[in-house]
CHARMM-style PDB file with segment names, atoms N, HN, CA, C and O in Angstrom:
ATOM      1  N   MET     1     131.184 161.733-142.999  1.00  0.00      PROA
ATOM      2  CA  MET     1     130.401 160.558-142.952  1.00  0.00      PROA
ATOM      3  C   MET     1     130.033 160.231-141.511  1.00  0.00      PROA
ATOM      4  O   MET     1     130.927 160.135-140.670  1.00  0.00      PROA
ATOM      5  N   PRO     2     128.689 160.047-141.176  1.00  0.00      PROA
ATOM      6  CA  PRO     2     128.367 159.770-139.791  1.00  0.00      PROA
ATOM      7  C   PRO     2     128.826 158.458-139.355  1.00  0.00      PROA
ATOM      8  O   PRO     2     128.949 157.539-140.164  1.00  0.00      PROA
ATOM      9  N   SER     3     129.090 158.323-138.088  1.00  0.00      PROA
ATOM     10  HN  SER     3     128.990 159.070-137.431  1.00  0.00      PROA
ATOM     11  CA  SER     3     129.478 157.065-137.456  1.00  0.00      PROA
ATOM     12  C   SER     3     128.272 156.254-137.240  1.00  0.00      PROA
ATOM     13  O   SER     3     127.212 156.799-136.931  1.00  0.00      PROA
ATOM     14  N   ARG     4     128.378 154.920-137.392  1.00  0.00      PROA
ATOM     15  HN  ARG     4     129.239 154.477-137.642  1.00  0.00      PROA
ATOM     16  CA  ARG     4     127.341 154.020-137.194  1.00  0.00      PROA
ATOM     17  C   ARG     4     127.668 153.100-136.005  1.00  0.00      PROA
ATOM     18  O   ARG     4     128.719 152.459-135.977  1.00  0.00      PROA
ATOM     19  N   ASP     5     126.773 153.047-135.048  1.00  0.00      PROA
ATOM     20  HN  ASP     5     125.919 153.567-135.071  1.00  0.00      PROA
ATOM     21  CA  ASP     5     126.985 152.168-133.915  1.00  0.00      PROA
ATOM     22  C   ASP     5     126.612 150.747-134.328  1.00  0.00      PROA
ATOM     23  O   ASP     5     125.633 150.511-135.037  1.00  0.00      PROA
ATOM     24  N   ILE     6     127.451 149.792-133.842  1.00  0.00      PROA
ATOM     25  HN  ILE     6     128.246 149.983-133.266  1.00  0.00      PROA
ATOM     26  CA  ILE     6     127.180 148.408-134.217  1.00  0.00      PROA
ATOM     27  C   ILE     6     126.651 147.716-132.881  1.00  0.00      PROA
ATOM     28  O   ILE     6     127.221 147.823-131.796  1.00  0.00      PROA
ATOM     29  N   ASN     7     125.529 147.019-133.099  1.00  0.00      PROA
ATOM     30  HN  ASN     7     125.065 146.932-133.980  1.00  0.00      PROA
ATOM     31  CA  ASN     7     124.982 146.126-132.018  1.00  0.00      PROA
ATOM     32  C   ASN     7     125.472 144.732-132.239  1.00  0.00      PROA
ATOM     33  O   ASN     7     125.730 144.291-133.359  1.00  0.00      PROA
ATOM     34  N   VAL     8     125.598 144.010-131.053  1.00  0.00      PROA
ATOM     35  HN  VAL     8     125.388 144.368-130.143  1.00  0.00      PROA
ATOM     36  CA  VAL     8     126.067 142.651-131.135  1.00  0.00      PROA
ATOM     37  C   VAL     8     125.164 141.780-130.254  1.00  0.00      PROA
ATOM     38  O   VAL     8     124.869 142.120-129.109  1.00  0.00      PROA
ATOM     39  N   ILE     9     124.737 140.645-130.823  1.00  0.00      PROA
ATOM     40  HN  ILE     9     124.977 140.369-131.754  1.00  0.00      PROA
ATOM     41  CA  ILE     9     124.090 139.610-130.075  1.00  0.00      PROA
ATOM     42  C   ILE     9     124.826 138.327-130.394  1.00  0.00      PROA
ATOM     43  O   ILE     9     125.286 138.106-131.514  1.00  0.00      PROA
ATOM     44  N   ALA    10     124.922 137.503-129.395  1.00  0.00      PROA
ATOM     45  HN  ALA    10     124.548 137.682-128.485  1.00  0.00      PROA
ATOM     46  CA  ALA    10     125.733 136.275-129.617  1.00  0.00      PROA
ATOM     47  C   ALA    10     125.131 135.123-128.815  1.00  0.00      PROA
ATOM     48  O   ALA    10     124.524 135.337-127.766  1.00  0.00      PROA
ATOM     49  N   LEU    11     125.302 133.925-129.308  1.00  0.00      PROA
ATOM     50  HN  LEU    11     125.795 133.751-130.161  1.00  0.00      PROA
ATOM     51  CA  LEU    11     124.884 132.706-128.638  1.00  0.00      PROA
ATOM     52  C   LEU    11     125.962 131.640-128.822  1.00  0.00      PROA
ATOM     53  O   LEU    11     126.468 131.425-129.924  1.00  0.00      PROA
ATOM     54  N   VAL    12     126.293 130.992-127.736  1.00  0.00      PROA
ATOM     55  HN  VAL    12     125.882 131.166-126.841  1.00  0.00      PROA
ATOM     56  CA  VAL    12     127.226 129.839-127.790  1.00  0.00      PROA
ATOM     57  C   VAL    12     126.459 128.696-127.418  1.00  0.00      PROA
ATOM     58  O   VAL    12     125.890 128.652-126.327  1.00  0.00      PROA
ATOM     59  N   LYS    13     126.397 127.675-128.330  1.00  0.00      PROA
ATOM     60  HN  LYS    13     126.859 127.711-129.216  1.00  0.00      PROA
ATOM     61  CA  LYS    13     125.600 126.528-128.183  1.00  0.00      PROA
ATOM     62  C   LYS    13     126.398 125.293-128.549  1.00  0.00      PROA
ATOM     63  O   LYS    13     126.623 125.060-129.737  1.00  0.00      PROA
ATOM     64  N   GLY    14     126.846 124.474-127.576  1.00  0.00      PROA
ATOM     65  HN  GLY    14     126.663 124.663-126.611  1.00  0.00      PROA
ATOM     66  CA  GLY    14     127.685 123.376-127.829  1.00  0.00      PROA
ATOM     67  C   GLY    14     129.044 123.886-128.361  1.00  0.00      PROA
ATOM     68  O   GLY    14     129.678 124.716-127.710  1.00  0.00      PROA
ATOM     69  N   GLY    15     129.477 123.422-129.478  1.00  0.00      PROA
ATOM     70  HN  GLY    15     128.962 122.747-130.007  1.00  0.00      PROA
ATOM     71  CA  GLY    15     130.681 123.829-130.104  1.00  0.00      PROA
ATOM     72  C   GLY    15     130.485 124.918-131.165  1.00  0.00      PROA
ATOM     73  O   GLY    15     131.422 125.352-131.835  1.00  0.00      PROA
ATOM     74  N   GLU    16     129.229 125.333-131.281  1.00  0.00      PROA
ATOM     75  HN  GLU    16     128.468 124.981-130.737  1.00  0.00      PROA
ATOM     76  CA  GLU    16     128.929 126.430-132.264  1.00  0.00      PROA
ATOM     77  C   GLU    16     128.848 127.816-131.640  1.00  0.00      PROA
ATOM     78  O   GLU    16     128.452 127.977-130.486  1.00  0.00      PROA
ATOM     79  N   ARG    17     129.225 128.789-132.413  1.00  0.00      PROA
ATOM     80  HN  ARG    17     129.547 128.658-133.351  1.00  0.00      PROA
ATOM     81  CA  ARG    17     129.088 130.149-131.905  1.00  0.00      PROA
ATOM     82  C   ARG    17     128.302 130.942-132.957  1.00  0.00      PROA
ATOM     83  O   ARG    17     128.655 130.931-134.136  1.00  0.00      PROA
ATOM     84  N   TYR    18     127.238 131.628-132.525  1.00  0.00      PROA
ATOM     85  HN  TYR    18     126.952 131.637-131.567  1.00  0.00      PROA
ATOM     86  CA  TYR    18     126.513 132.422-133.440  1.00  0.00      PROA
ATOM     87  C   TYR    18     126.590 133.919-132.969  1.00  0.00      PROA
ATOM     88  O   TYR    18     126.135 134.307-131.894  1.00  0.00      PROA
ATOM     89  N   VAL    19     127.202 134.697-133.873  1.00  0.00      PROA
ATOM     90  HN  VAL    19     127.572 134.382-134.747  1.00  0.00      PROA
ATOM     91  CA  VAL    19     127.394 136.133-133.533  1.00  0.00      PROA
ATOM     92  C   VAL    19     126.709 136.967-134.666  1.00  0.00      PROA
ATOM     93  O   VAL    19     126.935 136.728-135.852  1.00  0.00      PROA
ATOM     94  N   PHE    20     125.934 137.871-134.287  1.00  0.00      PROA
ATOM     95  HN  PHE    20     125.750 138.066-133.324  1.00  0.00      PROA
ATOM     96  CA  PHE    20     125.183 138.722-135.213  1.00  0.00      PROA
ATOM     97  C   PHE    20     125.549 140.175-134.950  1.00  0.00      PROA
ATOM     98  O   PHE    20     125.375 140.643-133.824  1.00  0.00      PROA
ATOM     99  N   LEU    21     126.038 140.896-135.920  1.00  0.00      PROA
ATOM    100  HN  LEU    21     126.180 140.516-136.834  1.00  0.00      PROA
ATOM    101  CA  LEU    21     126.462 142.328-135.886  1.00  0.00      PROA
ATOM    102  C   LEU    21     125.387 143.073-136.705  1.00  0.00      PROA
ATOM    103  O   LEU    21     125.071 142.648-137.816  1.00  0.00      PROA
ATOM    104  N   TYR    22     124.855 144.107-136.212  1.00  0.00      PROA
ATOM    105  HN  TYR    22     125.112 144.453-135.309  1.00  0.00      PROA
ATOM    106  CA  TYR    22     123.854 144.861-136.976  1.00  0.00      PROA
ATOM    107  C   TYR    22     123.810 146.326-136.519  1.00  0.00      PROA
ATOM    108  O   TYR    22     124.161 146.623-135.377  1.00  0.00      PROA
ATOM    109  N   ASP    23     123.400 147.204-137.360  1.00  0.00      PROA
ATOM    110  HN  ASP    23     123.115 146.963-138.288  1.00  0.00      PROA
ATOM    111  CA  ASP    23     123.238 148.563-136.960  1.00  0.00      PROA
ATOM    112  C   ASP    23     121.717 148.760-136.771  1.00  0.00      PROA
ATOM    113  O   ASP    23     120.915 147.857-137.011  1.00  0.00      PROA
ATOM    114  N   ASP    24     121.366 149.964-136.337  1.00  0.00      PROA
ATOM    115  HN  ASP    24     122.017 150.697-136.142  1.00  0.00      PROA
ATOM    116  CA  ASP    24     119.950 150.236-136.046  1.00  0.00      PROA
ATOM    117  C   ASP    24     119.097 150.172-137.250  1.00  0.00      PROA
ATOM    118  O   ASP    24     117.904 149.886-137.148  1.00  0.00      PROA
ATOM    119  N   ASP    25     119.663 150.429-138.406  1.00  0.00      PROA
ATOM    120  HN  ASP    25     120.632 150.661-138.489  1.00  0.00      PROA
ATOM    121  CA  ASP    25     118.900 150.434-139.649  1.00  0.00      PROA
ATOM    122  C   ASP    25     118.653 149.037-140.164  1.00  0.00      PROA
ATOM    123  O   ASP    25     117.790 148.853-141.023  1.00  0.00      PROA
ATOM    124  N   SER    26     119.387 148.025-139.668  1.00  0.00      PROA
ATOM    125  HN  SER    26     120.088 148.174-138.971  1.00  0.00      PROA
ATOM    126  CA  SER    26     119.235 146.706-140.201  1.00  0.00      PROA
ATOM    127  C   SER    26     118.640 145.729-139.207  1.00  0.00      PROA
ATOM    128  O   SER    26     118.970 144.545-139.269  1.00  0.00      PROA
ATOM    129  N   ARG    27     117.786 146.155-138.301  1.00  0.00      PROA
ATOM    130  HN  ARG    27     117.517 147.117-138.250  1.00  0.00      PROA
ATOM    131  CA  ARG    27     117.213 145.338-137.359  1.00  0.00      PROA
ATOM    132  C   ARG    27     116.250 144.314-138.028  1.00  0.00      PROA
ATOM    133  O   ARG    27     116.263 143.130-137.692  1.00  0.00      PROA
ATOM    134  N   GLU    28     115.466 144.773-138.927  1.00  0.00      PROA
ATOM    135  HN  GLU    28     115.456 145.735-139.201  1.00  0.00      PROA
ATOM    136  CA  GLU    28     114.537 143.725-139.658  1.00  0.00      PROA
ATOM    137  C   GLU    28     115.302 142.663-140.400  1.00  0.00      PROA
ATOM    138  O   GLU    28     114.916 141.494-140.394  1.00  0.00      PROA
ATOM    139  N   GLU    29     116.386 143.058-141.040  1.00  0.00      PROA
ATOM    140  HN  GLU    29     116.699 144.008-141.044  1.00  0.00      PROA
ATOM    141  CA  GLU    29     117.201 142.064-141.753  1.00  0.00      PROA
ATOM    142  C   GLU    29     117.888 141.154-140.720  1.00  0.00      PROA
ATOM    143  O   GLU    29     118.078 139.985-141.054  1.00  0.00      PROA
ATOM    144  N   THR    30     118.256 141.540-139.577  1.00  0.00      PROA
ATOM    145  HN  THR    30     118.102 142.490-139.305  1.00  0.00      PROA
ATOM    146  CA  THR    30     118.779 140.713-138.512  1.00  0.00      PROA
ATOM    147  C   THR    30     117.767 139.722-138.114  1.00  0.00      PROA
ATOM    148  O   THR    30     118.083 138.540-137.981  1.00  0.00      PROA
ATOM    149  N   LEU    31     116.475 140.175-137.901  1.00  0.00      PROA
ATOM    150  HN  LEU    31     116.218 141.135-138.009  1.00  0.00      PROA
ATOM    151  CA  LEU    31     115.407 139.209-137.505  1.00  0.00      PROA
ATOM    152  C   LEU    31     115.229 138.139-138.616  1.00  0.00      PROA
ATOM    153  O   LEU    31     115.012 136.969-138.300  1.00  0.00      PROA
ATOM    154  N   ARG    32     115.313 138.510-139.861  1.00  0.00      PROA
ATOM    155  HN  ARG    32     115.489 139.460-140.118  1.00  0.00      PROA
ATOM    156  CA  ARG    32     115.177 137.571-140.912  1.00  0.00      PROA
ATOM    157  C   ARG    32     116.335 136.567-140.927  1.00  0.00      PROA
ATOM    158  O   ARG    32     116.152 135.379-141.193  1.00  0.00      PROA
ATOM    159  N   ALA    33     117.597 137.113-140.614  1.00  0.00      PROA
ATOM    160  HN  ALA    33     117.746 138.078-140.398  1.00  0.00      PROA
ATOM    161  CA  ALA    33     118.699 136.159-140.517  1.00  0.00      PROA
ATOM    162  C   ALA    33     118.551 135.152-139.394  1.00  0.00      PROA
ATOM    163  O   ALA    33     118.977 134.005-139.534  1.00  0.00      PROA
ATOM    164  N   LEU    34     117.964 135.552-138.295  1.00  0.00      PROA
ATOM    165  HN  LEU    34     117.619 136.483-138.181  1.00  0.00      PROA
ATOM    166  CA  LEU    34     117.738 134.644-137.169  1.00  0.00      PROA
ATOM    167  C   LEU    34     116.813 133.542-137.638  1.00  0.00      PROA
ATOM    168  O   LEU    34     117.075 132.372-137.361  1.00  0.00      PROA
ATOM    169  N   GLY    35     115.756 133.867-138.326  1.00  0.00      PROA
ATOM    170  HN  GLY    35     115.543 134.818-138.551  1.00  0.00      PROA
ATOM    171  CA  GLY    35     114.829 132.915-138.882  1.00  0.00      PROA
ATOM    172  C   GLY    35     115.506 131.999-139.818  1.00  0.00      PROA
ATOM    173  O   GLY    35     115.249 130.797-139.759  1.00  0.00      PROA
ATOM    174  N   ARG    36     116.368 132.472-140.697  1.00  0.00      PROA
ATOM    175  HN  ARG    36     116.577 133.449-140.744  1.00  0.00      PROA
ATOM    176  CA  ARG    36     117.041 131.602-141.694  1.00  0.00      PROA
ATOM    177  C   ARG    36     117.859 130.574-140.957  1.00  0.00      PROA
ATOM    178  O   ARG    36     117.892 129.399-141.323  1.00  0.00      PROA
ATOM    179  N   CYS    37     118.536 131.045-139.885  1.00  0.00      PROA
ATOM    180  HN  CYS    37     118.509 131.999-139.587  1.00  0.00      PROA
ATOM    181  CA  CYS    37     119.444 130.138-139.062  1.00  0.00      PROA
ATOM    182  C   CYS    37     118.566 129.049-138.486  1.00  0.00      PROA
ATOM    183  O   CYS    37     118.889 127.864-138.573  1.00  0.00      PROA
ATOM    184  N   ALA    38     117.445 129.459-137.891  1.00  0.00      PROA
ATOM    185  HN  ALA    38     117.183 130.422-137.820  1.00  0.00      PROA
ATOM    186  CA  ALA    38     116.533 128.479-137.211  1.00  0.00      PROA
ATOM    187  C   ALA    38     115.968 127.480-138.199  1.00  0.00      PROA
ATOM    188  O   ALA    38     115.691 126.334-137.844  1.00  0.00      PROA
ATOM    189  N   ALA    39     115.794 127.913-139.445  1.00  0.00      PROA
ATOM    190  HN  ALA    39     116.018 128.844-139.734  1.00  0.00      PROA
ATOM    191  CA  ALA    39     115.180 127.003-140.434  1.00  0.00      PROA
ATOM    192  C   ALA    39     116.152 126.036-141.033  1.00  0.00      PROA
ATOM    193  O   ALA    39     115.755 125.077-141.694  1.00  0.00      PROA
ATOM    194  N   ASN    40     117.489 126.284-140.802  1.00  0.00      PROA
ATOM    195  HN  ASN    40     117.812 127.064-140.266  1.00  0.00      PROA
ATOM    196  CA  ASN    40     118.556 125.439-141.355  1.00  0.00      PROA
ATOM    197  C   ASN    40     118.705 124.197-140.489  1.00  0.00      PROA
ATOM    198  O   ASN    40     119.135 124.283-139.339  1.00  0.00      PROA
ATOM    199  N   PRO    41     118.355 123.061-141.032  1.00  0.00      PROA
ATOM    200  CA  PRO    41     118.434 121.833-140.241  1.00  0.00      PROA
ATOM    201  C   PRO    41     119.895 121.412-139.901  1.00  0.00      PROA
ATOM    202  O   PRO    41     120.105 120.567-139.030  1.00  0.00      PROA
ATOM    203  N   GLU    42     120.897 122.004-140.590  1.00  0.00      PROA
ATOM    204  HN  GLU    42     120.727 122.690-141.297  1.00  0.00      PROA
ATOM    205  CA  GLU    42     122.260 121.605-140.385  1.00  0.00      PROA
ATOM    206  C   GLU    42     122.883 122.391-139.236  1.00  0.00      PROA
ATOM    207  O   GLU    42     124.037 122.179-138.864  1.00  0.00      PROA
ATOM    208  N   LEU    43     122.121 123.261-138.712  1.00  0.00      PROA
ATOM    209  HN  LEU    43     121.184 123.433-139.014  1.00  0.00      PROA
ATOM    210  CA  LEU    43     122.648 124.063-137.504  1.00  0.00      PROA
ATOM    211  C   LEU    43     121.853 123.592-136.226  1.00  0.00      PROA
ATOM    212  O   LEU    43     120.727 123.099-136.296  1.00  0.00      PROA
ATOM    213  N   SER    44     122.521 123.783-135.092  1.00  0.00      PROA
ATOM    214  HN  SER    44     123.436 124.184-135.035  1.00  0.00      PROA
ATOM    215  CA  SER    44     121.786 123.471-133.858  1.00  0.00      PROA
ATOM    216  C   SER    44     120.989 124.701-133.379  1.00  0.00      PROA
ATOM    217  O   SER    44     120.366 124.614-132.322  1.00  0.00      PROA
ATOM    218  N   PHE    45     120.974 125.843-134.098  1.00  0.00      PROA
ATOM    219  HN  PHE    45     121.480 125.913-134.957  1.00  0.00      PROA
ATOM    220  CA  PHE    45     120.230 126.982-133.793  1.00  0.00      PROA
ATOM    221  C   PHE    45     118.765 126.699-133.922  1.00  0.00      PROA
ATOM    222  O   PHE    45     118.304 126.323-134.999  1.00  0.00      PROA
ATOM    223  N   SER    46     118.009 126.869-132.846  1.00  0.00      PROA
ATOM    224  HN  SER    46     118.384 127.174-131.971  1.00  0.00      PROA
ATOM    225  CA  SER    46     116.579 126.484-132.844  1.00  0.00      PROA
ATOM    226  C   SER    46     115.697 127.697-133.041  1.00  0.00      PROA
ATOM    227  O   SER    46     116.189 128.825-133.098  1.00  0.00      PROA
ATOM    228  N   TRP    47     114.369 127.470-133.149  1.00  0.00      PROA
ATOM    229  HN  TRP    47     113.970 126.554-133.103  1.00  0.00      PROA
ATOM    230  CA  TRP    47     113.435 128.560-133.135  1.00  0.00      PROA
ATOM    231  C   TRP    47     113.314 129.271-131.903  1.00  0.00      PROA
ATOM    232  O   TRP    47     113.058 130.473-131.833  1.00  0.00      PROA
ATOM    233  N   TYR    48     113.518 128.449-130.857  1.00  0.00      PROA
ATOM    234  HN  TYR    48     113.727 127.472-130.914  1.00  0.00      PROA
ATOM    235  CA  TYR    48     113.622 129.123-129.464  1.00  0.00      PROA
ATOM    236  C   TYR    48     114.754 130.061-129.443  1.00  0.00      PROA
ATOM    237  O   TYR    48     114.557 131.190-128.994  1.00  0.00      PROA
ATOM    238  N   ASP    49     115.943 129.719-129.885  1.00  0.00      PROA
ATOM    239  HN  ASP    49     116.103 128.802-130.250  1.00  0.00      PROA
ATOM    240  CA  ASP    49     117.088 130.557-129.888  1.00  0.00      PROA
ATOM    241  C   ASP    49     116.781 131.813-130.766  1.00  0.00      PROA
ATOM    242  O   ASP    49     117.119 132.928-130.370  1.00  0.00      PROA
ATOM    243  N   ALA    50     116.166 131.638-131.908  1.00  0.00      PROA
ATOM    244  HN  ALA    50     115.891 130.732-132.230  1.00  0.00      PROA
ATOM    245  CA  ALA    50     115.779 132.809-132.730  1.00  0.00      PROA
ATOM    246  C   ALA    50     114.780 133.681-132.018  1.00  0.00      PROA
ATOM    247  O   ALA    50     114.819 134.898-132.200  1.00  0.00      PROA
ATOM    248  N   SER    51     113.894 133.142-131.225  1.00  0.00      PROA
ATOM    249  HN  SER    51     113.862 132.154-131.077  1.00  0.00      PROA
ATOM    250  CA  SER    51     112.922 133.900-130.509  1.00  0.00      PROA
ATOM    251  C   SER    51     113.582 134.738-129.382  1.00  0.00      PROA
ATOM    252  O   SER    51     113.265 135.915-129.211  1.00  0.00      PROA
ATOM    253  N   VAL    52     114.476 134.128-128.641  1.00  0.00      PROA
ATOM    254  HN  VAL    52     114.734 133.172-128.780  1.00  0.00      PROA
ATOM    255  CA  VAL    52     115.153 134.868-127.524  1.00  0.00      PROA
ATOM    256  C   VAL    52     116.014 135.961-128.144  1.00  0.00      PROA
ATOM    257  O   VAL    52     115.942 137.113-127.718  1.00  0.00      PROA
ATOM    258  N   LEU    53     116.809 135.630-129.118  1.00  0.00      PROA
ATOM    259  HN  LEU    53     116.868 134.694-129.465  1.00  0.00      PROA
ATOM    260  CA  LEU    53     117.730 136.657-129.625  1.00  0.00      PROA
ATOM    261  C   LEU    53     116.839 137.700-130.383  1.00  0.00      PROA
ATOM    262  O   LEU    53     117.157 138.888-130.331  1.00  0.00      PROA
ATOM    263  N   GLY    54     115.833 137.334-131.022  1.00  0.00      PROA
ATOM    264  HN  GLY    54     115.575 136.369-131.065  1.00  0.00      PROA
ATOM    265  CA  GLY    54     114.948 138.329-131.722  1.00  0.00      PROA
ATOM    266  C   GLY    54     114.312 139.308-130.730  1.00  0.00      PROA
ATOM    267  O   GLY    54     114.141 140.497-131.000  1.00  0.00      PROA
ATOM    268  N   ASP    55     113.969 138.734-129.558  1.00  0.00      PROA
ATOM    269  HN  ASP    55     114.108 137.768-129.339  1.00  0.00      PROA
ATOM    270  CA  ASP    55     113.408 139.652-128.506  1.00  0.00      PROA
ATOM    271  C   ASP    55     114.537 140.644-128.109  1.00  0.00      PROA
ATOM    272  O   ASP    55     114.242 141.818-127.888  1.00  0.00      PROA
ATOM    273  N   LYS    56     115.744 140.234-128.017  1.00  0.00      PROA
ATOM    274  HN  LYS    56     115.984 139.280-128.196  1.00  0.00      PROA
ATOM    275  CA  LYS    56     116.833 141.159-127.630  1.00  0.00      PROA
ATOM    276  C   LYS    56     117.036 142.198-128.688  1.00  0.00      PROA
ATOM    277  O   LYS    56     117.296 143.359-128.372  1.00  0.00      PROA
ATOM    278  N   VAL    57     116.928 141.822-129.915  1.00  0.00      PROA
ATOM    279  HN  VAL    57     116.717 140.879-130.172  1.00  0.00      PROA
ATOM    280  CA  VAL    57     117.056 142.807-131.030  1.00  0.00      PROA
ATOM    281  C   VAL    57     115.928 143.788-130.927  1.00  0.00      PROA
ATOM    282  O   VAL    57     116.191 144.985-131.045  1.00  0.00      PROA
ATOM    283  N   ARG    58     114.722 143.403-130.723  1.00  0.00      PROA
ATOM    284  HN  ARG    58     114.509 142.431-130.628  1.00  0.00      PROA
ATOM    285  CA  ARG    58     113.502 144.288-130.656  1.00  0.00      PROA
ATOM    286  C   ARG    58     113.584 145.235-129.498  1.00  0.00      PROA
ATOM    287  O   ARG    58     113.182 146.394-129.604  1.00  0.00      PROA
ATOM    288  N   ARG    59     114.139 144.723-128.309  1.00  0.00      PROA
ATOM    289  HN  ARG    59     114.466 143.782-128.222  1.00  0.00      PROA
ATOM    290  CA  ARG    59     114.148 145.511-127.115  1.00  0.00      PROA
ATOM    291  C   ARG    59     115.342 146.396-126.925  1.00  0.00      PROA
ATOM    292  O   ARG    59     115.354 147.252-126.041  1.00  0.00      PROA
ATOM    293  N   SER    60     116.379 146.195-127.769  1.00  0.00      PROA
ATOM    294  HN  SER    60     116.370 145.499-128.487  1.00  0.00      PROA
ATOM    295  CA  SER    60     117.564 147.028-127.625  1.00  0.00      PROA
ATOM    296  C   SER    60     117.233 148.403-128.089  1.00  0.00      PROA
ATOM    297  O   SER    60     116.529 148.585-129.082  1.00  0.00      PROA
ATOM    298  N   PRO    61     117.770 149.445-127.329  1.00  0.00      PROA
ATOM    299  CA  PRO    61     117.357 150.859-127.610  1.00  0.00      PROA
ATOM    300  C   PRO    61     118.056 151.317-128.982  1.00  0.00      PROA
ATOM    301  O   PRO    61     119.176 150.925-129.312  1.00  0.00      PROA
ATOM    302  N   VAL    62     117.331 152.121-129.681  1.00  0.00      PROA
ATOM    303  HN  VAL    62     116.421 152.440-129.413  1.00  0.00      PROA
ATOM    304  CA  VAL    62     117.897 152.721-130.838  1.00  0.00      PROA
ATOM    305  C   VAL    62     118.651 153.942-130.380  1.00  0.00      PROA
ATOM    306  O   VAL    62     118.116 154.824-129.707  1.00  0.00      PROA
ATOM    307  N   ARG    63     119.975 153.967-130.785  1.00  0.00      PROA
ATOM    308  HN  ARG    63     120.409 153.250-131.331  1.00  0.00      PROA
ATOM    309  CA  ARG    63     120.804 154.968-130.249  1.00  0.00      PROA
ATOM    310  C   ARG    63     120.950 156.031-131.312  1.00  0.00      PROA
ATOM    311  O   ARG    63     121.332 155.734-132.444  1.00  0.00      PROA
ATOM    312  N   GLY    64     120.654 157.253-130.961  1.00  0.00      PROA
ATOM    313  HN  GLY    64     120.344 157.495-130.042  1.00  0.00      PROA
ATOM    314  CA  GLY    64     120.919 158.368-131.882  1.00  0.00      PROA
ATOM    315  C   GLY    64     122.272 158.976-131.745  1.00  0.00      PROA
ATOM    316  O   GLY    64     122.869 159.488-132.691  1.00  0.00      PROA
ATOM    317  N   GLY    65     122.765 158.893-130.447  1.00  0.00      PROA
ATOM    318  HN  GLY    65     122.280 158.477-129.678  1.00  0.00      PROA
ATOM    319  CA  GLY    65     124.035 159.532-130.221  1.00  0.00      PROA
ATOM    320  C   GLY    65     125.032 158.370-130.143  1.00  0.00      PROA
ATOM    321  O   GLY    65     124.687 157.204-130.335  1.00  0.00      PROA
ATOM    322  N   ARG    66     126.317 158.753-129.847  1.00  0.00      PROA
ATOM    323  HN  ARG    66     126.597 159.700-129.691  1.00  0.00      PROA
ATOM    324  CA  ARG    66     127.375 157.743-129.810  1.00  0.00      PROA
ATOM    325  C   ARG    66     127.577 157.308-128.313  1.00  0.00      PROA
ATOM    326  O   ARG    66     127.450 158.103-127.382  1.00  0.00      PROA
ATOM    327  N   MET    67     127.889 156.037-128.162  1.00  0.00      PROA
ATOM    328  HN  MET    67     127.992 155.391-128.918  1.00  0.00      PROA
ATOM    329  CA  MET    67     128.219 155.448-126.921  1.00  0.00      PROA
ATOM    330  C   MET    67     129.690 155.043-127.018  1.00  0.00      PROA
ATOM    331  O   MET    67     130.150 154.584-128.064  1.00  0.00      PROA
ATOM    332  N   ARG    68     130.373 155.207-125.987  1.00  0.00      PROA
ATOM    333  HN  ARG    68     129.999 155.580-125.138  1.00  0.00      PROA
ATOM    334  CA  ARG    68     131.800 154.840-125.958  1.00  0.00      PROA
ATOM    335  C   ARG    68     131.937 153.680-124.983  1.00  0.00      PROA
ATOM    336  O   ARG    68     131.426 153.718-123.864  1.00  0.00      PROA
ATOM    337  N   PHE    69     132.647 152.637-125.444  1.00  0.00      PROA
ATOM    338  HN  PHE    69     133.062 152.607-126.353  1.00  0.00      PROA
ATOM    339  CA  PHE    69     132.976 151.477-124.607  1.00  0.00      PROA
ATOM    340  C   PHE    69     134.247 151.806-123.831  1.00  0.00      PROA
ATOM    341  O   PHE    69     135.270 152.183-124.403  1.00  0.00      PROA
ATOM    342  N   VAL    70     134.148 151.646-122.462  1.00  0.00      PROA
ATOM    343  HN  VAL    70     133.317 151.340-121.997  1.00  0.00      PROA
ATOM    344  CA  VAL    70     135.337 151.769-121.625  1.00  0.00      PROA
ATOM    345  C   VAL    70     135.570 150.463-120.948  1.00  0.00      PROA
ATOM    346  O   VAL    70     134.741 149.971-120.183  1.00  0.00      PROA
ATOM    347  N   PRO    71     136.717 149.906-121.243  1.00  0.00      PROA
ATOM    348  CA  PRO    71     136.999 148.633-120.643  1.00  0.00      PROA
ATOM    349  C   PRO    71     137.035 148.707-119.064  1.00  0.00      PROA
ATOM    350  O   PRO    71     137.427 149.734-118.509  1.00  0.00      PROA
ATOM    351  N   PRO    72     136.641 147.655-118.388  1.00  0.00      PROA
ATOM    352  CA  PRO    72     136.558 147.724-116.889  1.00  0.00      PROA
ATOM    353  C   PRO    72     137.887 148.200-116.244  1.00  0.00      PROA
ATOM    354  O   PRO    72     137.824 148.914-115.243  1.00  0.00      PROA
ATOM    355  N   ALA    73     139.062 147.850-116.755  1.00  0.00      PROA
ATOM    356  HN  ALA    73     139.113 147.271-117.568  1.00  0.00      PROA
ATOM    357  CA  ALA    73     140.279 148.273-116.183  1.00  0.00      PROA
ATOM    358  C   ALA    73     140.476 149.826-116.272  1.00  0.00      PROA
ATOM    359  O   ALA    73     141.112 150.434-115.411  1.00  0.00      PROA
ATOM    360  N   ASP    74     139.936 150.402-117.289  1.00  0.00      PROA
ATOM    361  HN  ASP    74     139.420 149.909-117.989  1.00  0.00      PROA
ATOM    362  CA  ASP    74     140.017 151.864-117.475  1.00  0.00      PROA
ATOM    363  C   ASP    74     138.918 152.703-116.777  1.00  0.00      PROA
ATOM    364  O   ASP    74     138.974 153.933-116.789  1.00  0.00      PROA
ATOM    365  N   ARG    75     137.948 152.046-116.189  1.00  0.00      PROA
ATOM    366  HN  ARG    75     137.902 151.047-116.179  1.00  0.00      PROA
ATOM    367  CA  ARG    75     136.890 152.844-115.543  1.00  0.00      PROA
ATOM    368  C   ARG    75     137.354 153.434-114.260  1.00  0.00      PROA
ATOM    369  O   ARG    75     138.125 152.805-113.536  1.00  0.00      PROA
ATOM    370  N   PRO    76     136.914 154.620-113.950  1.00  0.00      PROA
ATOM    371  CA  PRO    76     137.332 155.244-112.639  1.00  0.00      PROA
ATOM    372  C   PRO    76     136.675 154.425-111.485  1.00  0.00      PROA
ATOM    373  O   PRO    76     135.584 153.875-111.633  1.00  0.00      PROA
ATOM    374  N   ALA    77     137.325 154.378-110.439  1.00  0.00      PROA
ATOM    375  HN  ALA    77     138.211 154.825-110.318  1.00  0.00      PROA
ATOM    376  CA  ALA    77     136.845 153.602-109.231  1.00  0.00      PROA
ATOM    377  C   ALA    77     135.771 154.334-108.556  1.00  0.00      PROA
ATOM    378  OT1 ALA    77     135.244 153.866-107.546  1.00  0.00      PROA
TER     379      ALA     77
END
């Protein structure tokens, strides 16, 4: 089974935290989720927030290969 990379975008606004996890195949669904959050009057998430995060989703590169996260403490000097 092929490994799927997970993309993360997040916004902290006041006491609320909005975290969106998505893979490269679900970008369009992520954009729709941003719009649903912006349309919800019970959330502080605005259309401006949706626009900024949506732009990040659209601009993030599609990765065909795997990337490995190396914590700063483990990186060579």
